[in-house]
N, C-alpha and C positions, 0 to 999 in steps of 0.2 A: 503493499498500500503506499508506503513513503517513497519508494522509487517511481511509483506511478504520480505521484502527488507531486513529487520534484519535477516530472516532465510536465505536467499540468500547468504549475506555475511558471516553469521557463518559458511557456508560450506567450504569458502576458507581461512577465517581469523582467525578461532579459533582452537586452538591445545590444547588439543584433541577436535576432534568435537564429542558433546554430541547428537547431534540429526542430522538425513542424511535425507534431502529433497531435490532430484535430480529435481525436478520441481518448487523450488520457483525462482531461477534466469529466470526459463524461463516466468514463468507467470508474473515477473516483466517487462522483458524487451520484451516480445511479439514475441520471436525468438528463435527457436531452436540453444541451442548450445552456447546460448551469456553467456560470463562469469559474475560472480557476480559481483556487483560494490564493488568500494573500501570502501566504509562506509556509515553509514546512517547519514546524516547532524544532529549534535547536540544530537545525541545518543551515551553516553558512551559506551565502551565494555562491561561492567558490566551488563549494563541494556540489551543491546544485547544478552548476555549469558543467563540471566534470561528468555527471552524470547523463547531461545533453551531450557531449562531446563524445563518449563512447559510443552512443547510438549513432550519431552522425557518421564516425569512423567507420562503423560497422555497414552503415547504409550505403557509403560510398564504397568501400570495397565489394559490397553484394552486387552494386550497380555495374561494377567494373568486371565482375566474374562471368566470363563468357561460358555458355553451354550449362550454365545450374538450372538442374531441375526440381530440387528438395532444397528445401531449408529447413535446419532442426533449431528449434528454440529450445534449449537447455536450461531447466529452472525457469519455466517462461514467466512464472507470476502472473502478474497484470500487464505484460507487455502486449502490445496493439498491433504488432507489423502485420501478424496473419490477417487482421481485418482491413488493414489499409493497403493491402497486396491487392492490384489490380492487374495481376499476370494470371490467365484462367490456366496456364500451362504450369504453373509453379504451386508444387504441392508443399504444406507448411506442416512441419510435426511439431505439436507442441509437449514437450516433455516435463511432467512434473510429479510431485507426489499427490496422490489421488485424492485427498481432502483438499488440498490446495486449488487442483483442477477443479472439482465440484463447486467448491466458494467461487472460483472465477467464472464459470458457467451462468451461476446465479447474477454475478454482477454484471456479465454483457446480457442478459435477459432482461436486469432492472433498466439498464442503460438503453436498451433498444435498439443495440449493436448486431447487426446482423451476423452469423456466421457462415462463411463462405465454404461453398462444397469444396473448395481447395485445402482446407483446415482439417487435420487429422489430429485428434487429441489422443496422447499417449500417456495414461497413468502409469508411474512408476514409482514404487517404495524401494529404494535405493538399498533399504535394509533386507530384502527378500530378493530383488530382480535387479538385474544389469540394465542398461541404457541399451545396450546390442539386443539383448533378449526382448525388451518392452517395444523397442523399435520394430524388430522383425515381426513380432505379433500385431503390429500394427499396419504392415503392408509396405513398411520403408525397403526401397530398392537400394542395395549396396553397389551395385553396378551403375547407378546414376549419378552424375556429377552433385554434389551436395554442400551446400554452404551450412556451417554450422555456429550459432550465435551462443554464448556463453555470458552473458552481461549481467555484472553484479553478483556473480555467483562464486567466482573462483576464492574468493578469502574466504569463505564460509565451509570451503572443502578442503581435506585433508589434502598434504602433498601428493599422497600417496593417489588420492582419489581424483585429483586433478590430472596427475601424468598418466593414470590410467585411459581415464578419458581422452586424454591426447593422444595417446597410443592406438587406440580404438580408431580414432578419426582418421589418423595418420596412415594405417594399414589398411583401409577401404580398398578396394580394387578399383575404384572409380578417382578420378580428381576429387580433392576435398579443397576445403578453405575453413580455417577456424578463427573467430574473433573473439578475445577474453580480455578483459582489464584485470589487473592484479595490483598488490599493494608491496612496497617496499619494507623490508625490515627497517626498525625505526631507528636503529643505530647505524644505518649506511646514510640517514639524510642528515643535511647542515643541523646542528643544534636549534636554528631558531624555527624548524619545521618540524621538528619532533613532537612537540607537544599536542599540537592539531591532531597527528596520527594517533597518539597515544587516546587522546580525548575521544576520539570516534572509536577506536576498538573498544573502548572501556564501557562508552554508551551502548553499543553493540552488546557487548558480554551481559549488559544489565538487564538487555531484552531478551537474552535468551538465545541470541545467536551470535555466539563469539566468533572471531576471525581466528582460521585455524592454520592459513599458510600463507609465507611472505617469500617473496624473489627478488632478486636483483636482476637487472636487464641481462647481465652476463650468465647468471642462472638460467633464464629463460631459454636463452639462445642454445645453451648446451643441450638443456632438457628437450626440448622440441626436437633438434637435429636429432638427438639419441631416440626419440618417439617415431621418427620418420619423417617427418617434415624436410621437404627440401629448399624452403626460403621463409625466413621469418622479418616482418619489417614491427619495430617497437617504437611506439611514440609516447611522449611523456608531454606534460603540459604545455611548456614553451613551443613545442612542435606543432601543438594544436592552436596555439594562439595565433601562431604564424600561417598555418595552413588556412586558417579561415577568418584572417584579419582581424583579430581581436585585439583588444587593449594589450600591449607587452608588458604592463605595469600589473597586471592582474595576479596578485599573489598565489603560488603553488601551495595549499595548505598543507597536504598530507603525502605528495609526492606519487600520486596515483599514474599508473601506465596502461597502454592498451597494445596487445600483441595481435597482430594478423600473420598467420603461419600458412603455408599451402603445400600441399602435396600433390605429387603428378598420378599417385595412385601404383597398386601394386601392380596391377595389369600393364604399367606403362614403365617399371621400373627394370 
């Protein structure tokens, strides 16, 4: 809910807007035409902007991905890509915990948001089933070029769970791409940036959703190469500010980064 709320607030509060999501306010409020809330309690504007930036980076990467026939949204939450998608040839698999997915479908119905025929709900309880098994049961085609989104999820996964997911994606027979955001270890950040990261981590822990994994850019490069990806683009705060012509003086509060990995597929290796 907080991620969807941040996207909703971004539509009205941030200038320039870097990511457009006309359904965010609706899925939060459950009412057509409801204006975006004024803010997200306890969330600095820069954190909200980073959440918008990770979606923009992913959207740009997906738009440039040739031949993609499937998108898999891992940990879909209240993500709205599947309902904004206008490509009838692009199947979108939403993977999430069964209870969360049931709640989301209730939110969609309450908001009057139509569920296109291209959407495939894939309920997976990761304590009992792997994403691979869940996707297979839902009709996922491993031989179809696929784009995987894992936004706002990686920090809550253990290092092992994230890398297992990366290996699954990279070793599919068809070409794949994966975009995810991650946090750096507090000790690797400049001293003036560590308090914000620690405060965010503590806030999430109090909510029962502790951050479990941290990586440096060099860690990510090595781990994703070992997983089977052929190339990795890794962008940080200043990279995003320059890419989208934002104010270069905006402070990087917690050092979040966005990785975009590509694999040619095992059939092409």
